[in-house]
TORGUGU-963524 format. One record per residue (C-alpha): residue number from 1; x, y, z. Coordinates in Angstrom, 3 decimals. Layout:
N
LUMNU,k,x,y,z
LUMNU,NUM,X,Y,Z;
...
This chain:
352
LUMNU,k,x,y,z
LUMNU,1,22.470,14.670,5.955;
LUMNU,2,22.253,12.846,2.618;
LUMNU,3,19.111,12.754,0.484;
LUMNU,4,18.584,9.058,1.224;
LUMNU,5,18.342,9.524,4.999;
LUMNU,6,15.383,11.953,5.012;
LUMNU,7,13.620,9.650,2.546;
LUMNU,8,14.218,6.643,4.809;
LUMNU,9,13.042,8.561,7.886;
LUMNU,10,9.912,9.673,6.019;
LUMNU,11,9.171,6.101,4.960;
LUMNU,12,9.701,4.752,8.486;
LUMNU,13,7.413,7.471,9.846;
LUMNU,14,4.706,6.615,7.309;
LUMNU,15,4.943,2.891,8.110;
LUMNU,16,4.809,3.555,11.870;
LUMNU,17,1.824,5.892,11.539;
LUMNU,18,-0.007,3.307,9.427;
LUMNU,19,0.585,0.502,11.934;
LUMNU,20,-0.372,2.526,15.030;
LUMNU,21,-3.491,4.095,13.494;
LUMNU,22,-4.710,0.841,11.904;
LUMNU,23,-4.316,-1.216,15.076;
LUMNU,24,-6.041,1.561,17.055;
LUMNU,25,-9.030,1.706,14.722;
LUMNU,26,-9.380,-2.103,14.730;
LUMNU,27,-9.560,-2.051,18.531;
LUMNU,28,-12.072,0.809,18.485;
LUMNU,29,-14.250,-0.832,15.815;
LUMNU,30,-14.095,-4.179,17.595;
LUMNU,31,-15.599,-2.542,20.676;
LUMNU,32,-18.164,-0.745,18.517;
LUMNU,33,-19.248,-3.865,16.624;
LUMNU,34,-18.806,-6.679,19.146;
LUMNU,35,-19.678,-4.902,22.394;
LUMNU,36,-22.130,-2.204,21.318;
LUMNU,37,-23.743,-4.084,18.415;
LUMNU,38,-23.094,-1.463,15.708;
LUMNU,39,-22.304,-3.826,12.801;
LUMNU,40,-22.732,-1.434,9.843;
LUMNU,41,-19.129,-1.504,8.618;
LUMNU,42,-19.639,-0.151,5.084;
LUMNU,43,-21.734,2.813,6.216;
LUMNU,44,-19.207,3.528,8.966;
LUMNU,45,-16.434,3.579,6.342;
LUMNU,46,-18.354,6.189,4.323;
LUMNU,47,-18.506,8.361,7.450;
LUMNU,48,-14.766,7.843,7.905;
LUMNU,49,-14.122,9.198,4.420;
LUMNU,50,-16.482,12.167,4.860;
LUMNU,51,-14.731,13.173,8.101;
LUMNU,52,-11.334,12.708,6.419;
LUMNU,53,-12.389,15.026,3.587;
LUMNU,54,-13.612,17.657,6.070;
LUMNU,55,-10.292,17.566,7.952;
LUMNU,56,-8.331,17.827,4.705;
LUMNU,57,-10.479,20.764,3.574;
LUMNU,58,-9.740,22.572,6.840;
LUMNU,59,-6.029,21.797,6.363;
LUMNU,60,-6.230,23.218,2.831;
LUMNU,61,-7.863,26.412,4.105;
LUMNU,62,-5.058,26.742,6.653;
LUMNU,63,-2.483,26.390,3.827;
LUMNU,64,-1.059,23.142,5.238;
LUMNU,65,-0.900,21.713,1.727;
LUMNU,66,-1.406,22.994,-1.793;
LUMNU,67,-4.379,21.956,-3.924;
LUMNU,68,-3.157,20.533,-7.234;
LUMNU,69,-5.993,19.612,-9.631;
LUMNU,70,-5.272,17.034,-12.315;
LUMNU,71,-7.174,14.707,-14.663;
LUMNU,72,-10.732,14.657,-13.174;
LUMNU,73,-11.635,11.413,-14.950;
LUMNU,74,-8.676,9.638,-13.352;
LUMNU,75,-9.658,10.971,-9.915;
LUMNU,76,-13.300,9.956,-10.326;
LUMNU,77,-12.461,6.498,-11.638;
LUMNU,78,-9.940,5.909,-8.879;
LUMNU,79,-12.310,7.131,-6.154;
LUMNU,80,-15.218,4.971,-7.318;
LUMNU,81,-12.953,1.927,-7.727;
LUMNU,82,-11.463,2.374,-4.262;
LUMNU,83,-14.901,2.710,-2.702;
LUMNU,84,-16.140,-0.351,-4.587;
LUMNU,85,-13.195,-2.455,-3.391;
LUMNU,86,-14.011,-1.619,0.244;
LUMNU,87,-17.650,-2.610,-0.249;
LUMNU,88,-16.669,-5.876,-1.961;
LUMNU,89,-14.258,-6.789,0.849;
LUMNU,90,-17.056,-6.286,3.376;
LUMNU,91,-19.414,-8.413,1.263;
LUMNU,92,-16.737,-11.080,0.952;
LUMNU,93,-16.454,-11.231,4.745;
LUMNU,94,-20.235,-11.413,5.059;
LUMNU,95,-20.786,-14.237,2.550;
LUMNU,96,-17.703,-16.324,3.398;
LUMNU,97,-16.250,-17.980,6.452;
LUMNU,98,-13.550,-16.077,8.338;
LUMNU,99,-10.951,-18.561,7.092;
LUMNU,100,-11.859,-18.057,3.448;
LUMNU,101,-11.894,-14.277,3.940;
LUMNU,102,-8.342,-14.454,5.301;
LUMNU,103,-7.353,-16.475,2.230;
LUMNU,104,-8.867,-13.695,0.113;
LUMNU,105,-6.665,-11.120,1.834;
LUMNU,106,-3.608,-13.338,1.385;
LUMNU,107,-4.346,-13.595,-2.345;
LUMNU,108,-3.973,-9.821,-2.774;
LUMNU,109,-0.149,-9.941,-2.592;
LUMNU,110,0.480,-12.558,-5.335;
LUMNU,111,-2.209,-10.936,-7.475;
LUMNU,112,-0.541,-7.523,-7.103;
LUMNU,113,2.868,-9.006,-7.952;
LUMNU,114,1.374,-10.662,-11.053;
LUMNU,115,-0.325,-7.461,-12.274;
LUMNU,116,2.777,-5.317,-11.745;
LUMNU,117,4.922,-7.898,-13.531;
LUMNU,118,2.580,-8.203,-16.518;
LUMNU,119,1.544,-4.584,-17.038;
LUMNU,120,4.385,-2.547,-15.507;
LUMNU,121,7.299,-4.897,-16.260;
LUMNU,122,8.338,-4.678,-12.616;
LUMNU,123,10.899,-7.303,-11.611;
LUMNU,124,10.691,-8.990,-8.209;
LUMNU,125,13.903,-10.788,-7.266;
LUMNU,126,13.890,-14.380,-6.059;
LUMNU,127,14.853,-13.201,-2.570;
LUMNU,128,11.810,-10.913,-2.414;
LUMNU,129,9.550,-13.640,-3.777;
LUMNU,130,10.909,-16.112,-1.215;
LUMNU,131,10.350,-13.698,1.680;
LUMNU,132,6.759,-13.096,0.537;
LUMNU,133,6.121,-16.849,0.449;
LUMNU,134,7.424,-17.179,4.038;
LUMNU,135,5.233,-14.248,5.106;
LUMNU,136,2.077,-15.649,3.481;
LUMNU,137,2.707,-19.085,4.998;
LUMNU,138,3.021,-17.549,8.460;
LUMNU,139,-0.126,-15.434,8.176;
LUMNU,140,-1.992,-18.400,6.738;
LUMNU,141,-0.993,-20.639,9.655;
LUMNU,142,-1.929,-17.929,12.179;
LUMNU,143,-5.279,-16.841,10.739;
LUMNU,144,-6.769,-19.383,8.335;
LUMNU,145,-8.953,-21.944,10.072;
LUMNU,146,-12.042,-23.258,8.291;
LUMNU,147,-12.418,-23.009,4.518;
LUMNU,148,-16.092,-23.138,3.566;
LUMNU,149,-16.651,-22.438,-0.115;
LUMNU,150,-19.771,-21.165,-1.850;
LUMNU,151,-20.303,-19.804,-5.357;
LUMNU,152,-21.510,-16.296,-4.422;
LUMNU,153,-18.833,-15.849,-1.774;
LUMNU,154,-16.099,-17.013,-4.162;
LUMNU,155,-17.211,-14.584,-6.893;
LUMNU,156,-17.325,-11.706,-4.410;
LUMNU,157,-13.842,-12.616,-3.162;
LUMNU,158,-12.412,-12.673,-6.698;
LUMNU,159,-13.940,-9.265,-7.428;
LUMNU,160,-12.664,-7.912,-4.086;
LUMNU,161,-9.117,-9.101,-4.791;
LUMNU,162,-9.109,-7.700,-8.343;
LUMNU,163,-10.508,-4.268,-7.424;
LUMNU,164,-8.253,-3.938,-4.352;
LUMNU,165,-5.108,-4.778,-6.337;
LUMNU,166,-5.949,-2.356,-9.150;
LUMNU,167,-6.930,0.429,-6.724;
LUMNU,168,-3.682,0.132,-4.757;
LUMNU,169,-1.563,0.005,-7.909;
LUMNU,170,-3.420,3.107,-9.158;
LUMNU,171,-2.665,4.885,-5.860;
LUMNU,172,1.051,4.504,-6.503;
LUMNU,173,0.859,5.100,-10.268;
LUMNU,174,-1.285,8.263,-10.102;
LUMNU,175,0.971,9.906,-7.507;
LUMNU,176,4.023,9.344,-9.690;
LUMNU,177,2.391,10.091,-13.050;
LUMNU,178,0.764,13.394,-12.060;
LUMNU,179,3.407,14.281,-9.423;
LUMNU,180,0.863,14.758,-6.642;
LUMNU,181,1.375,14.047,-2.956;
LUMNU,182,-0.611,11.474,-1.000;
LUMNU,183,-2.523,14.324,0.685;
LUMNU,184,-3.471,15.922,-2.638;
LUMNU,185,-4.680,12.617,-4.071;
LUMNU,186,-6.623,11.713,-0.938;
LUMNU,187,-8.279,15.150,-0.839;
LUMNU,188,-9.507,14.911,-4.418;
LUMNU,189,-10.589,11.258,-4.344;
LUMNU,190,-12.226,11.247,-0.897;
LUMNU,191,-15.601,12.665,-2.044;
LUMNU,192,-15.998,9.998,-4.740;
LUMNU,193,-15.085,7.206,-2.341;
LUMNU,194,-17.412,8.567,0.333;
LUMNU,195,-20.363,9.028,-2.037;
LUMNU,196,-19.922,5.518,-3.455;
LUMNU,197,-20.004,3.964,0.018;
LUMNU,198,-22.630,6.353,1.389;
LUMNU,199,-25.064,5.336,-1.353;
LUMNU,200,-24.319,1.604,-1.302;
LUMNU,201,-23.446,1.262,2.402;
LUMNU,202,-26.958,0.981,3.902;
LUMNU,203,-27.932,-1.574,1.234;
LUMNU,204,-24.783,-3.662,1.737;
LUMNU,205,-25.043,-3.514,5.530;
LUMNU,206,-28.734,-4.372,5.411;
LUMNU,207,-27.969,-7.365,3.194;
LUMNU,208,-25.303,-8.606,5.599;
LUMNU,209,-26.989,-7.889,8.945;
LUMNU,210,-30.736,-7.787,8.166;
LUMNU,211,-30.823,-4.508,10.095;
LUMNU,212,-31.468,-0.879,9.192;
LUMNU,213,-28.601,1.485,9.990;
LUMNU,214,-31.026,4.413,10.308;
LUMNU,215,-33.205,2.538,12.849;
LUMNU,216,-30.306,1.707,15.168;
LUMNU,217,-30.413,2.993,18.765;
LUMNU,218,-27.621,5.572,18.854;
LUMNU,219,-26.792,5.842,22.548;
LUMNU,220,-24.216,8.395,23.766;
LUMNU,221,-21.676,5.579,24.167;
LUMNU,222,-22.214,4.405,20.572;
LUMNU,223,-21.919,7.968,19.262;
LUMNU,224,-18.704,8.482,21.258;
LUMNU,225,-17.095,5.387,19.728;
LUMNU,226,-18.296,6.372,16.227;
LUMNU,227,-16.711,9.815,16.619;
LUMNU,228,-13.481,8.249,17.933;
LUMNU,229,-13.434,5.783,15.027;
LUMNU,230,-13.916,8.606,12.515;
LUMNU,231,-11.111,10.657,14.060;
LUMNU,232,-8.673,7.732,13.951;
LUMNU,233,-9.720,7.015,10.356;
LUMNU,234,-8.256,10.357,9.256;
LUMNU,235,-4.818,9.065,10.220;
LUMNU,236,-5.532,5.627,8.703;
LUMNU,237,-6.598,7.015,5.319;
LUMNU,238,-3.747,9.507,5.176;
LUMNU,239,-1.095,6.930,6.147;
LUMNU,240,-2.460,4.415,3.601;
LUMNU,241,-1.912,6.793,0.678;
LUMNU,242,1.389,7.929,2.192;
LUMNU,243,2.784,4.387,2.508;
LUMNU,244,1.726,3.282,-0.988;
LUMNU,245,3.120,6.495,-2.484;
LUMNU,246,6.478,6.182,-0.703;
LUMNU,247,6.894,2.420,-1.122;
LUMNU,248,4.697,0.123,-3.224;
LUMNU,249,1.323,-1.681,-3.125;
LUMNU,250,3.088,-4.943,-2.225;
LUMNU,251,4.875,-3.328,0.731;
LUMNU,252,1.544,-1.922,1.922;
LUMNU,253,0.015,-5.408,1.843;
LUMNU,254,2.989,-6.788,3.782;
LUMNU,255,2.409,-4.047,6.345;
LUMNU,256,-1.261,-5.028,6.466;
LUMNU,257,-0.354,-8.569,7.491;
LUMNU,258,1.925,-7.163,10.191;
LUMNU,259,-1.097,-5.291,11.530;
LUMNU,260,-3.092,-8.547,11.521;
LUMNU,261,-0.417,-10.246,13.616;
LUMNU,262,-0.270,-7.301,16.026;
LUMNU,263,-4.058,-7.305,16.435;
LUMNU,264,-4.011,-11.062,17.164;
LUMNU,265,-1.239,-10.605,19.721;
LUMNU,266,-3.018,-7.631,21.304;
LUMNU,267,-6.249,-9.593,21.585;
LUMNU,268,-4.471,-12.457,23.312;
LUMNU,269,-2.436,-10.355,25.751;
LUMNU,270,-4.974,-7.704,26.764;
LUMNU,271,-8.388,-9.098,25.836;
LUMNU,272,-7.633,-12.772,26.578;
LUMNU,273,-8.918,-13.927,23.199;
LUMNU,274,-8.594,-17.668,22.458;
LUMNU,275,-5.068,-18.431,21.279;
LUMNU,276,-3.142,-21.562,20.361;
LUMNU,277,0.414,-22.629,19.607;
LUMNU,278,-0.590,-22.599,15.950;
LUMNU,279,-1.323,-18.857,16.181;
LUMNU,280,2.023,-18.221,17.893;
LUMNU,281,3.931,-20.304,15.326;
LUMNU,282,2.192,-18.545,12.434;
LUMNU,283,2.931,-15.077,13.820;
LUMNU,284,6.608,-15.955,14.355;
LUMNU,285,6.932,-17.288,10.793;
LUMNU,286,5.158,-14.189,9.451;
LUMNU,287,7.532,-11.913,11.365;
LUMNU,288,10.506,-13.774,9.875;
LUMNU,289,9.008,-13.237,6.415;
LUMNU,290,8.508,-9.524,7.095;
LUMNU,291,12.087,-9.125,8.320;
LUMNU,292,13.413,-10.937,5.238;
LUMNU,293,11.226,-8.818,2.945;
LUMNU,294,12.405,-5.591,4.591;
LUMNU,295,16.046,-6.680,4.398;
LUMNU,296,15.791,-7.694,0.719;
LUMNU,297,14.030,-4.461,-0.253;
LUMNU,298,16.526,-2.323,1.667;
LUMNU,299,19.470,-4.163,0.121;
LUMNU,300,18.078,-3.808,-3.408;
LUMNU,301,17.329,-0.122,-2.834;
LUMNU,302,20.901,0.502,-1.679;
LUMNU,303,22.328,-1.405,-4.649;
LUMNU,304,20.142,0.580,-7.034;
LUMNU,305,21.159,3.891,-5.406;
LUMNU,306,24.848,2.920,-5.615;
LUMNU,307,24.533,2.009,-9.299;
LUMNU,308,22.714,5.271,-10.091;
LUMNU,309,25.358,7.282,-8.205;
LUMNU,310,28.126,5.521,-10.143;
LUMNU,311,26.417,6.257,-13.470;
LUMNU,312,25.916,9.908,-12.500;
LUMNU,313,29.573,10.231,-11.466;
LUMNU,314,30.715,8.660,-14.733;
LUMNU,315,28.496,11.000,-16.722;
LUMNU,316,29.921,14.064,-14.924;
LUMNU,317,33.485,12.896,-15.569;
LUMNU,318,32.671,12.413,-19.242;
LUMNU,319,31.251,15.944,-19.497;
LUMNU,320,34.301,17.490,-17.799;
LUMNU,321,36.881,15.554,-19.904;
LUMNU,322,36.329,15.893,-23.677;
LUMNU,323,39.013,13.308,-24.473;
LUMNU,324,37.296,10.770,-22.199;
LUMNU,325,33.968,11.621,-23.749;
LUMNU,326,35.206,10.915,-27.252;
LUMNU,327,37.020,7.782,-26.100;
LUMNU,328,33.823,6.453,-24.554;
LUMNU,329,32.214,7.092,-27.904;
LUMNU,330,34.703,4.777,-29.614;
LUMNU,331,37.555,7.064,-30.721;
LUMNU,332,40.460,9.195,-29.434;
LUMNU,333,41.352,12.618,-30.714;
LUMNU,334,44.830,12.955,-32.259;
LUMNU,335,46.796,16.180,-32.297;
LUMNU,336,45.146,17.342,-35.449;
LUMNU,337,41.691,16.825,-34.077;
LUMNU,338,40.752,13.766,-36.133;
LUMNU,339,39.448,10.729,-34.383;
LUMNU,340,41.298,7.462,-34.405;
LUMNU,341,40.310,4.079,-33.101;
LUMNU,342,41.759,2.770,-29.836;
LUMNU,343,44.858,0.633,-30.469;
LUMNU,344,45.930,2.715,-33.515;
LUMNU,345,49.747,2.652,-33.676;
LUMNU,346,51.063,5.887,-35.237;
LUMNU,347,54.667,4.665,-35.471;
LUMNU,348,53.666,1.493,-37.225;
LUMNU,349,51.528,3.390,-39.746;
LUMNU,350,54.326,5.876,-40.409;
LUMNU,351,56.757,3.050,-41.015;
LUMNU,352,54.321,1.520,-43.427;
């Protein structure tokens, strides 16, 4: 099997794990928040991260992965930033209408593209840009309803978009710069993310719900769903870092919109949530955009791999053939070992 096939299988596995785990946790949290009244999302996220860290620590003790320490300042900064972005997204949802919050999530993709273009000189082809526009249009049609603006909500949304984009770009950049796996990065950053949300979570949730998370009535049913949510979150957090590390922040955002469409479809089919032809049309357009994006990325990856293979083959041929090597450098060796320019006519020069 070639090197490209295992990589593709690993990427497909990471994408599948992310979709399944994310849709599962949305369903679980929907039951927890809507049915059981536990609406403390930020505090719940801090528990998710604490449980994830505990599982990773057990995995480390069992030698399932190797601990690889690197720049502690980078880990701390990344962990705090990631935790802050989660808190800001929750605040954005609390102080804005659902429609404006969906617009905030849609803005993450173009913002990420802009940042990567400006600071990392990454080039996005017109085909990729076009597929992203189709995707965003579809998700917008399917999810965006009312757009009620307010100053505080708009500021929180801008901060949420900025911190989320930077955090996801850092996820990809740190893994490549320090040559660490998604598991190693998640293990080291989890405590900082969890502490950030654990400290700010009760305040944020109290601000949004006017309730005290510590005064909530924790029935056995509520505790069971909290435990289930925390267990699923281990897979969600791991697959998030895995997907961004193997692909890119933009691809992860595209995958996130696929999850949104799947959750909408699931709610309509199984939970009989209100649905309209507008939702169906939007989901279909979004799926077309996702297919186009996947096709364009796959095609560009194959073209890049082919070009790199051709360059490598040419380099090996040059190393094995000294005459070709010198010719590529602008000259050809004559019998005496001196170099002469291509097109040099020995008979003509002798006649002269």
